[in-house]
C-alpha positions, -999 to +999 in steps of 0.1 A: +436+068+660+439+080+626+408+103+614+416+106+578+388+094+555+399+065+532+407+070+495+401+048+466+428+030+450+449+043+422+430+037+390+445+038+356+429+067+337+405+052+312+409+070+278+381+090+271+348+070+254+343+086+217+311+100+209+280+080+200+273+083+165+236+075+156+232+060+121+202+053+106+195+021+084+177+020+059+161-014+043+153-018+011+124-039-004+121-047-037+086-047-049+071-062-085+048-046-108+027-078-105+025-075-066+016-036-067-011-043-094-026-075-076-030-053-040-048-024-065-071-045-079-076-064-043-083-027-028-105-020-057-124-053-049-129-046-015-139-007-020-167-019-046-179-045-026-184-022+004-202+001-020-224-029-034-233-035+004-243+002+012-256+008-021-274-017-038-298+000-058-269+022-072-254-011-088-285-024-099-291+010-118-256+007-134-257-028-146-293-023-163-274+009-180-247-013-190-269-038-202-292-016-223-261+001-241-246-034-248-279-047-262-281-015-282-246-012-295-249-049-304-272-041-335-254-011-349-223-033-351-239-058-369-254-031-396-220-013-400-200-045-405-221-056-429-221-026-452-182-022-450-162-038-477 
């Protein structure tokens, strides 16, 4: 009875695998100025709406000041334009 351990059959030597190179792939997306402006306006509208809900008295004071400034400014502009040639 043989007591030798079985050996694996001869396999051809495999070539050494080249080292893996981890490449970073960058995907570019074109964004137009129109898209940037729309998103900016949308963000501003959301922020203003949130502030309006949180501080309604602030907005009423600001609109009151703007309306009085526009009303008083209209009278000045009409007299200045009438005196100019």
